[in-house]
C-alpha positions as CSV (number, residue, x, y, z in Angstrom):
1,M,112.0,125.1,128.7
2,K,110.0,127.3,131.0
3,Y,110.4,131.0,130.5
4,L,107.7,132.5,132.7
5,H,108.0,132.3,136.5
6,K,106.2,133.9,139.4
7,G,107.2,137.6,139.8
8,S,109.6,137.5,136.8
9,Q,108.0,139.9,134.4
10,T,107.4,143.6,134.1
11,Q,103.9,144.7,133.3
12,E,105.1,146.1,130.0
13,R,106.7,142.8,128.9
14,L,103.5,140.9,130.0
15,D,101.4,143.3,127.9
16,V,103.6,142.6,124.9
17,L,103.4,138.9,125.4
18,L,99.6,139.1,125.7
19,S,99.4,141.1,122.5
20,F,100.9,138.1,120.5
21,G,98.3,135.6,121.8
22,K,94.6,135.0,121.7
23,S,92.2,137.5,123.1
24,T,92.2,137.1,126.9
25,S,89.6,138.3,129.4
26,E,90.4,141.2,131.7
27,D,90.0,138.9,134.7
28,I,92.6,136.4,133.3
29,K,95.0,139.3,132.4
30,A,94.7,140.6,136.0
31,A,95.4,137.2,137.4
32,L,98.4,136.7,135.1
33,S,99.7,140.1,136.2
34,D,99.3,139.3,139.8
35,Y,101.2,136.0,139.3
36,L,103.9,137.0,136.8
37,V,104.4,140.7,137.8
38,R,103.5,141.0,141.4
39,G,104.6,137.5,142.5
40,I,101.4,136.4,144.1
41,S,100.9,132.6,144.1
42,K,98.8,131.1,141.2
43,T,96.1,130.0,143.6
44,N,95.8,133.4,145.2
45,A,96.0,135.2,141.9
46,A,93.1,133.1,140.5
47,T,91.0,133.6,143.7
48,L,91.6,137.4,143.9
49,N,90.5,137.8,140.3
50,F,87.5,135.4,140.4
51,V,89.2,133.1,137.8
52,P,88.9,129.3,138.0
53,A,92.4,128.0,138.7
54,P,92.4,125.7,135.6
55,N,91.6,128.7,133.4
56,L,94.6,130.6,134.8
57,T,96.8,127.5,134.2
58,R,95.6,127.2,130.6
59,A,96.3,130.9,130.0
60,L,99.8,130.5,131.5
61,K,100.5,127.5,129.1
62,R,99.4,129.6,126.1
63,L,101.5,132.5,127.2
64,E,104.5,130.1,127.7
65,V,104.3,129.1,124.1
66,V,104.4,132.7,123.0
67,A,107.3,133.4,125.3
68,G,109.1,130.4,123.9
69,K,108.7,131.6,120.3
70,I,110.0,135.1,121.2
71,E,113.0,133.6,122.9
72,K,113.7,131.4,119.8
73,V,113.7,134.5,117.6
74,K,116.1,136.2,120.1
75,E,118.4,133.2,120.0
76,L,118.4,133.3,116.2
77,D,119.3,137.0,116.2
78,L,122.3,136.3,118.5
79,Q,123.6,133.7,116.1
80,R,124.0,136.3,113.3
């Protein structure tokens, strides 16, 4: 299941998601913010932040895994 969509996150939530993953460069963080918070297209977010598009895609996939784990914990909490 996909949890992260263009423009679907707040900056605060993105910062928390990033804190659970591997260390990420500031350029990638800015591109992720442009895509997930501001709603800019992936291509434009990568270009604006001087990030190769495959690197942004890879970072999004890693962040998607983190978001999935958090959602799984939330589901377990609701079952109590």
